[in-house]
Structure formats: structure tokens, C-alpha cells
N, C-alpha and C positions, 0 to 999 in steps of 0.2 A: 312874522309875529314880532311885535314890539317887545323888546327886552329892556327892563328898567336899568338905568345906570346906577350902580351902587357906589357910594363913597367908601374910602378906607374905614371910616368910623363904623359904618353899617356892617362891613365885613368883620370887623373886630367884635361887634355885638353878636353876630352870628356865631363866631368862634366861642365866645363866652357861654352862649346858650347851649351849644353842642357839648361843650365841656361839662356843663351841669347835667345834661341828659345822660352823659356817659356814666356819671357816678351817683346821681340822685336816687335812682330806683334801687340800685344794689345796696346803697348805704342806708336806706330806710328813711330818707328825707321826704317830707311831704311835698310832692310836686303837683298837688291839686287833684290827683286822680283818687278815685274811691279805692279803699283797701278793705280787706275782710276784717271781721271782728278780732279783737285782741284774744290771744289764746286764753282759754279758761283754765282754772286750776281746780283741784279738789278742795275739800274742806281745809281750813287753815291748819298749819302745823300745831300739834297738840302740846304746846308748851304750858298751857294752863288748863284747868278743869273745864270740861265742856258738857253740854247736853246733846242728845241726838234729836234733831228736828226733822220730822217727816212731812213731806209736802208732795202733792200730786198735781202735775201739770199735764193735761191731756189736750189733744187736738183732733177735731173732726174736719176732714177734707171732703168737700162736696157731699156732706151728709153721712159719710162713713168714717169710722175710727181710723186714725192714721197709725200705721205701724211704727213710724218714727217721726218725731216733731220736725217740722220744717220752718225755718225763719222765725222761730220763737226762742229768744235768748233770755235766760234769767240772769239778773244782776243783783248784787246784794251789798249792803253797807251796814257796819256797826256804828250807829249814831253816837253811842257813848264814847267811842274811840275816835270820833270825827273822821271815820274812814271815807275815802271816795268810793263810789260805786264800782264794783269790779265783778268780773265773771267768775262764778263758782258753780260748776255743774253738779258737784256733790261727790259722795263716796261711790265706789263701784258697788253695784247691786247685782243680784242674780238676774239673768236675762229676762226671766218671766216677769219679775217685778218692774224692771226698767221699761219693758214693753207696755206695761199698764200705766206708765207715766210717773212712777214713784221716784222721788228724789230724797236722799238722806244727807243732812249736813251735821257735822259736829261743830257746835257754836258755843262760845263762852256766854255767861250771863250778860244781858244788855238789851238795849232797844235797837231794832233793825228796820230797815226799809228794803223791800224787794221791788225791783222794776222789771217788768216783762217787756222786752223790746221786740218789735216786728213791723210789718207793713200793713197799712189799711187799704191803700188804693195803688193802682198803677199810675204812671205819669212821670214826667221829668220836671221837678223832682217828685218822687212818690210821697204820699202822706204816710208818715210813720206813726206807730203807737208806742207810748212809753207809759204803761199802766203801772200805777204805784200802789203798794200795799205795805202795811206796817204790822209788826208783831213784837213781842218781848219774850226773852228767855229769862225767867225769874231767878233761876239758880242752876248750878251744875249738877250733874248726875241724874238727870231726868230724861224721859222719853216723851217728847211733845209732838202733837199733831196740829198743824196749822189749818188745813182745809184743802179743798180741791178746786182747781180752775180748769174749766173746759172751754176752749176757744173753738167757735164755729167759723171755719175758714173756707175760702175758695182756692183751688189749685191755680197757680199762675206760672207762666213759662219763665219769665225773667226773675221775678222776686219769690218764686217757689210757692208762697202762700200769702193770701190777703185776708187779714183778720180784723174787720172794721169795728167790731163791738167788744167792749170789755166785759168779761163774764162776772157774775156775782159769786163770791166765794161760797162753796157748798160744803155742808157738814157731812163728811164721809168717814166719821170716826169708826163705824162698824167695820169698814174695810181696812182701816189703818191698824186695828188691833192685831189681826193675824199677820200683818206685815211686820209689826214690831216683834211678834213671837217668832217669826221665821228668821229674823235677824238676831235673835237671842237677847232682845231688849226687854226691860220691864214694860208693864202695860202702858200704852200711850195715853197721855192725858191731853185734853184739848187746851189750847191757849188762844187768846183773843187775836184774831186776824181780820183786819179791816182794810177796805179800799180807801185810798187817800184822794179825795177830789182835787182837781187842779184846773187852772184856766186854759190849759192847752198842753199838748204832749211835751213840748220843750220849754214851757214856761216854768221856771224854777219856783220852788217854795210852795206854800200852802195857799189854798183858796181863802181870801180874807174873811169869808163867812164862817170859817172854822175857828177863827180866833175870838175867844170870848171878850166882850166889852165890860170892863170893870169900873167900879165906882171908887174914886180915890179915898173917900172918907171911910170906907169899910174894907180896904185892902192894905195888907202889910207888904211893903216893898223890902226885900232883903237880898243879899248876895247868896246864891245857891252854893251847893257843895259839888265837888268834883274837880278833877285835874284837867287843866287845859292841855291841848295837843299843840306842840310847837313844831313847825315844819319850815323848810326852805327849798327853793328850787334846786334840783340836783344838777348842779353844773358839771360835776365829775362824770355822771352818767351821760350827759350831753356830749362832753368831750370824747368819751370812749366811743359813742355811737358815730361820731364824725371822723374817727381815727383812720378808717379804711378809705376815705374818700380820695386822697391824692393818688394812690396807686391805681385805683380804678379809673380815674380820669386819665392818668398817663397811658394806661393800656389801651384805652378805647378812643382817645381823642383823634389820633391820626386816621383811624378807620372811618370815623364818623365825618371827618372834615375832608376826606380825600375827594369826594365829588365836587367840592367847591374850589378846587384849584389852589390859588395863591394863599388861601386861608390856612392850608396845612403847614405853611412855612412858619407860622407863629405858634404851632402846637407845642413845640419843645419849650420855648421860653414861657409860654402861657402855663404849661404844667409846672414849671419851676416856680413861677409866681404863686400858683395855687398852693403848692406844698408849703411855701414860706408863709402864706396867709393863714393856712390852717394851723401851722405850728404856733404862730403868734396867738391866734384865736384860742387854741387849746390851752396855752400857758395862762392866758388871762382868765379863762373859765376856772382853771385850777386855783388861781389866786383869789378869785371871788369866793370860792367855796371855803378856802382857808380863812378868809376874812369873816364869813358868816359864822364859822365855828367859834370865832373869838367873841363876837358881839351878840350873838343870838343864843343866849344861854338861860339859866334858871332865873336870872335877874329880870328878864322880860316877863316871865310868868308871875313873879311876885309883884311886879309893878302893875300888871294888868289887873290883878285882884284888888290891889289897893285903889286904883283909879275907879274901878267899877263900884266898890263900896262907897267911896266918897261921892260919886255921882248919884247913887241911890239915896244917900242921906241928904244930899243937896236937893234932890227932887222932892223928898218928903218935907223938907223945910220946917221941921218941928223944933220946938224949944228943947233945951237940954233935959228938962224933966218930963217931957212928953213920953207916955208909956210906950207908944208904938215906936218912937225913935229909939228908946232904950232897948226894946225887944229886938229891933233890927240890928242893933250893935252887938248884943250879947248872946242872943239865942241862935241855935242851929235851926235848920229847916224842920228837923224832926221835933225839936222842942217847941217851935212856934206853931206847928201844925195843930189845928183845931181851936186856936185861940181867936181867930178872926174869920169873918165870913168868907174872905178870899185871901189867898197868899200868893203873891207873884214873886218867884225866885229867879233871879238872873245869874248866870254863870258864864265865864269866858269859855267858849267851846274850842276854838282853835285860833292860833296866831300864825301868820305865814309871811315870809319875805319871798317875793316872786321875781321872776325875770320880766322886765317890762320895756324891752327895747328890741327891735328886730335883730335877729342873730343869723347871719349867713356864713356858712363854714368856709366859703371860698374867698372871703374878704376879712381883713383884720377887724376885730371887734371894736366898734366905735366907742368913744368915751363919753357917751351921752347919759341920759337918764336910764339907769340900768337896773336899779332895785326899786321895787314898790312893795308897800305893806298892805296886807288885808287881814281881816279879823272876822270872827263869827261869835255871836252871843246866843246862848240857849235860854229860852224863857219857858218856865213851867208854872202853870196855874193850878193851885190846890183848893179843894173845898174841905170843910171840917170833917165831913162824914166819909171820906175816901182817902186811902193811902196812895192811890193811883192818881196822877195828875189829870185834871179835866182837859188840859191842853198842854202840848209839848212840842214847841216849834223852835227852829234855829233861824236866826237872822244874820245876814252877812253883808259886809261892805267890801266889795271886790272892785278893783279898778276896771273901768271899761277899756276896751282896746288892749287888753293884756296880750302881748305877743312875745315871740321868742320861744315858743313851745312847738318846734317843728316836728317832734317825734311823737306827739300825741296822736292816736288813731283818728282818722276821719272817715266819713262814709259809713254805710250801714246804719241801722237804728241804734247807735251807741249813745247812751244818755250822758249828759254833762256829769262831770265827776261828783259835784255836790248839788244834784238836782233837788235834794230835800231842803236846801237852804233858801229862805226867802230873801231876795236882794233888797237892800236899803238904798234910798236915794243918796248919791254921793256928793255932797257939797265939798268933801275933802278928798283930794287925790294926792297921796304921798309918794313922791318919787325922789330918789337920791342917786347921785353918781357914785362910782366906786370910791373916789377920793374922799367923799363926804362921810360915808359909813366906815371906811377902813382906815381913817386917820387915828391918831392916838386918842382923840376925844370922840370917837365914833359912837360909843354907847350913849353919850349924852344926846346925840341926835336921834338915836333909836328911842330913847326915853321920851323926848319931846314929841316925836312922831306918833308913838303909841298912845300917849296921853291925848293928843289931838284927835286921833282916830276914835278912841272909845268915848271921848266927850261928845263927839258928833253922833255916835251910834245909840247911846243909852236913851236920849229923849225920843228918838224915832221908834225904838222898841216899846217904850212906854206908850207912845201915841198909838201904836198899832193895837194896843189893848185898851184904848179909850182913856188913858190917863195922861193928862197934860201936866208937865212939871210946873209946880207952883212958882218956881223961880228959875229964870233962864240960867243955863250953865255958864 
């Protein structure tokens, strides 16, 4: 048998790979293999007033009711709080109610999106489903009923259940009322629960056909109300997740490399280098988080609102005595409601500084482009005869190729965190090194970058609603 002759460089590469295999799985690092879904939580901690929301999710396997749901996972996000989608199975219910598919959530007032994740077909890779539904909780202290979803599925050996068709929400209010009574709740009231059409399971955002096309001459453009959510990549959590890696590598490297003979000789110095690299890497992650705490504060929120307002006034391009321009400057959304055929209110939904450079825990963190900025704008269209918006969509400009998020779960039908956001074309990609943002004048660069980002976004959001700015920004 012909045995290939390996050079010392290839032996060293094998040693590095084996060292990673010794620690990656136990440390939670994404090594490319599929993992199970992230652990689900119950309803969020009740630090604020909530309503009880009843929802029924049933499954039929091969034509018979399933005693327990298989491979159908509910995810939920509070859009008003710019939450990412996360697993919330709900409060503990009596076994008889849980067997009937009932779920109870305690949720504060706000707009929500539910995503039901599962599998549609076998295959490698399988085709997944991410069915989206929206509802609102109008106030606290209520008992609300959303509706019932019944999935017709086929039993499968590997993926447990294949559910190719999204069900239509059914009104099962008569069955919900005794459930509310059994839980000691007031009489359950129905609330609007609708399916959100999309262009594909993993295609983010809204179907363009859902976005109403407006006429600039009869539409008031103004900045909406609401507080933006400001976030940053959690470098400290990343450092903690990587902390156990050197010990695991040291314990297992010799065992894994023993069959390869001479490579075992480099295991001890290799482990020492790994420990030093992780320590340097962890220190830099900590410094990055401390930097973000200094520069990413309330000033960014105030600046974002100011830039949004100026861009909307620029798009209107009216004279100072123009009534619509004066209304846009002086009235709130509530005050302006009903005065125009359409009202388009934009507000900054979220602002984020993310990690945008490969991050490998066994090597020192490179000093390249490390921070990147992203933002989302919420657009609501109102008609004079309704307090509820005709359209309520979120548009985001997120850098493509965003990396450095090794600990995000992969595999399974896990939806993207912000599946409800419609992506905008990105002529602007803002990346900065650690030294640029963390210098004494770092906030000046944050200010310039945030201004450039929003100036690129507002015309695109208006164009999505059929309004072309009368004057280029």
C-alpha cells in the first residue's frame, strides 16, 4: 500500500485540527455539525404587567391526533421591543390541556410575531418550514385567544414529522373559554391573528405585495413615536463561553494525537500556545465591551431620531410655510391622524454594533475590521378611519457576511433572529477597527457612521412604499 509522505507542516496542521476537536465540542463552539434547538423558556419574567394569551397548536400524524407534538417548535418575538425570535413554550398547564395542544403565555402589551418551525420534506438538506403569524396584545390584564393551528403531518424516522402545508388559523373560541375558566382567568376575548405571507421559509421580511403603495401628494411623512432599542455584540459572553477551552485541549490532545507518533511531541508546547492565545483573545474581547459601553449610549438614540426627522423633512422638500411640512414638524402621530388620506410614520426600531471579523478562540484576535453597524426602521401606514395601521413593517440594513458569532445555534429549523425584518440593499457597509471607535474621539466616528447609515436607509424605505424623495439626500 502506498503511504503518502507528509511534511512537518502537514503534521503540524493535523495537530492543530486535533487540538480543536478536543475542545470545540465541549466548549460549545460551532464546528459545523448540527445541534439541537436552543433551550426553550417559559413566559418572560413578570417585571411588567401582562395579559394571558391562549393559543392552540395541534398535530395530526398520519391522520390521527398526536399525543405529543413532534418537530414543531414555536418561536416568538415582541416587535415593539425589537426582540429576536426565541423559544417560549409557555406556562405549565394541566396535563389534559397540554395534551389538547393548549399553550398559555404571559405577555406585555405590544405587537408580536410567532414562527412555527419544522420540516416539510426529507432529504439532505431537508426542506424546512418557518410559518409566520402576527398578533397584538392591546393592553395588560386581559385574557386573549389567538386561534388554533392544526398541522397535518407524516411520521418520519429521521426528522420525526414532515409537515409540508401551513394551516389556516381556525377560530376555536368556544373551546378556549372553558380553558380560561379552568385556569381561573376572565373570559377569553379573541384578538386578530393572521398569517404573514413570505417569499420563502428563510427569506426575511414581508412579501412586497403586502406593502401599500402611497401617493406622495396625499401622504404625510413624519417621524413616528417609540423608543429605539440599542444593542451591541456581547463580547463578554463570548469570552466566558471560550474560557474552558485551554483546559479541555490540554486534557485530550495527547490522547487524540497518540496514534500519529511524532505529533504527540508538540502537544505540550501547542497547548501552552493555545492557552496564551485564548488569554490574549479574552482580554481583547473584554476591552471591546468596555469600549462599547463608553461610546454606544443615549447620544446614539438622540442622534438617530434627529437624523431620521431631518431626512423625512428633506424628502418632503416643502417650503417653510407649507402646512404638511409644518404638521410633520409639530404634530404627534396621534394628533396628525385623520388629517391626511395616508400617514406614513417612520421610527428607528433598533441600532446595533456587531462583531464583523472572524473570531477563533485558539488564535489571538486580529486587529482588523472588528466592529460593524446595523440599524432597523419601522414603517407604519395609517388611514384616517382606523387607529390600527394598515401596514406595519420593519426594514433593516445589516452587513452581509457578518461573522464572529460562533456560539449562535445552527442546524434544526431555527429561524433567523430577525426574520420579521425586510432587508434593504446595502450600498453602505460600515466597519471600524478597535482603535478607530475606542480612541478619544471615537463617538465622532460613531456619529458620522450612524448618519451615513440612516441617510442610506430612509430613501429605500420610502421607495418601498412607492414614494420617491423629491430631492436626493
